[in-house]
Structure formats: C-alpha cells, structure tokens
C-alpha positions, 0 to 999 in steps of 0.5 A: 500500500502507498499510504495515501489517505488524502487528495488535494484538488487543484484548480484555477479561477475561470475567465468568467470568475476572474471577470466577476471578481474584477467587476463585482457582478456578472452583469457588469462583467457582461456589459464591459465585454459586450460594450467592447464587441466581445462575445460574453456567451463564450465566457459563460459556456467555458465556465459552465463546462469547467464547473460541470467537469470539476463538480463531477471530479469532486463527487467521484473523488469523494467516493474513494478519498477525502479531499481538499480544494486548493486554488492556484494562487495558494499553491506557493504557501500550501504545505503538501506531504507524502500522504497526499496525491494531487488531482489537477483539473485545468489547463496544461499550464496549471499542471506546470504551476503545480508540479514545482510545489508538490515535492514529488507527490504523484499528480493526476492531471484531468482535462475538464474541456477537451474541446478547448484545451489541447491537454498535452499534460492532461491524459485523463478526463472527468470520466476516466481518472478515478481508476488512476486514483485507485492505482495510486492509493494501491501503489500500482501506478506508473509515472512519467518523471519530468525534470525540473529546472532550478535557479539558485542564487548566491544568497540561497534563494531558489526557484523551480520551473516545470516548463521554463525559467526566464532570466532578464529585465522585468520591463522591455529594457535590455537585460545586462549580465555576464553569462558563463557556460562550458568554461567561457564567459561573455558580457551580454545585453539582450532581451533575456535568457530562456531556460527550458525543460523537455516538458516546456520545449513545445512552449516558449522555447519553440517560439524562439526557433519559429522566429529563427526559421522565419528569419532564415526563410526571409533571408534565403528561401532555398535554405533547408531549415533544421528542426529544433535541437533535441535534448533529453528528459534530464537535460535543459536547453538555454537560449539567449533572446535578441543578443546585442553586439557592441564594444562591451557586449558579445553574442557567441554564447547564444544557446546550449544544453545543460545537464546535472554536471553542466550548469549555466552561471549568470551574474546580474549587472542590472541595478534594478528590475532584474528578475528570474521568473518561472513558467510564465508567471511573473508573480512567481519570481526572484529579484535578480539585481546587481551582485546576484549570481544565479546558477541554473541547472537541473533540479534534484527534484522531479515531477511525477505525472501519473500515466494511463494504464 
C-alpha cells in the first residue's frame, strides 16, 4: 500500500470568475465585454463546462478519498506531504504551476474541456481518472518523471520551473549580465535568457526557433531549415533572446544544453528590475539585481505525472 489517505484538488479561477471578481457582478462583467464587441456567451459556456467537469471530479473523488480544494494562487504557501496525491483539473499550464510545489507527490492531471484545451499534460478526463486514483492509493501506478529546472542564487534563494525559467529585465529594457557556460564567459545585453525543460520545449522555447526559421526563410528561401535541437528528459536547453553586439557586449554564447554536471552561471549587472521568473508567471519570481549570481541547472527534484494504464 502507498499510504495515501488524502487528495488535494487543484484548480484555477475561470475567465468568467476572474471577470466577476474584477467587476463585482456578472452583469457588469457582461456589459464591459459586450460594450467592447466581445462575445460574453463564450465566457459563460467555458465556465459552465469547467464547473460541470470539476463538480463531477469532486463527487467521484469523494467516493474513494477525502479531499481538499486548493486554488492556484495558494499553491506557493500550501504545505503538501507524502500522504497526499494531487488531482489537477485545468489547463496544461496549471499542471506546470503545480508540479514545482508538490515535492514529488504523484499528480493526476484531468482535462475538464477537451474541446478547448489541447491537454498535452492532461491524459485523463472527468470520466476516466478515478481508476488512476485507485492505482495510486494501491501503489500500482506508473509515472512519467519530468525534470525540473532550478535557479539558485548566491544568497540561497531558489526557484523551480516545470516548463521554463526566464532570466532578464522585468520591463522591455535590455537585460545586462555576464553569462558563463562550458568554461567561457561573455558580457551580454539582450532581451533575456530562456531556460527550458523537455516538458516546456513545445512552449516558449519553440517560439524562439519559429522566429529563427522565419528569419532564415526571409533571408534565403532555398535554405533547408533544421528542426529544433533535441535534448533529453534530464537535460535543459538555454537560449539567449535578441543578443546585442557592441564594444562591451558579445553574442557567441547564444544557446546550449545543460545537464546535472553542466550548469549555466549568470551574474546580474542590472541595478534594478532584474528578475528570474518561472513558467510564465511573473508573480512567481526572484529579484535578480546587481551582485546576484544565479546558477541554473537541473533540479534534484522531479515531477511525477501519473500515466494511463
């Protein structure tokens, strides 16, 4: 037996719930959206589908395990333990936001709306997730272990990412820093650095390669485009965005692969507004100003995503 005796149900507010929170009433939210030419019915339909799915998950889960609902906003402060399992109901991004806080607890990811969400990280539906819960409770489940990225500062602070880390300036001003990789160092002025896990390779990182491919086609329509470089489950890839060459800044260290023995070292030269944030959540960040040195690499923890079957 696994010792699991409690389930944590993780959800996020729907767009309609966020609008009502912002405008105080549903009627005022509707007036705002429709006055701008939007279709409020889409928000209502999306919310209704989510609430129906979430209610079904909660009812079915309650038949086998006690459970507690935790909103996305409270994940950073919630205390998870090894006697729990986590059931995430939402989009792929919610799985990413959850994985870095749960400390290796098994995650069962449920797609509440298959018509709207691709569900790359969401193998289960509200109708078929319960056998997975029962397998976890019995200790007979299979998991995919996914590497997490880690940023560790020289003052001891650290931040984890399931998909990617961004290191740069909080505004559109260029980020200034020194980067070190494989024994080489350069001073950079750029739009920041993205460090992606294998799980995040189809997200923000892919947009950088889409831009590169588009520029290559523009410069030479006959050029054979190379696919995005592959890297392993226990590796990370970093890419420097829009590096600027000048008398004091270089551009040779533009990309590379990181593993458990090969980290990336970045020293901030930004007197203010330097940040490191994870998984596209700008409120989940470390300050990264002058004097701060970040070691970026593969985290010792891994996310454990429960698989079907």
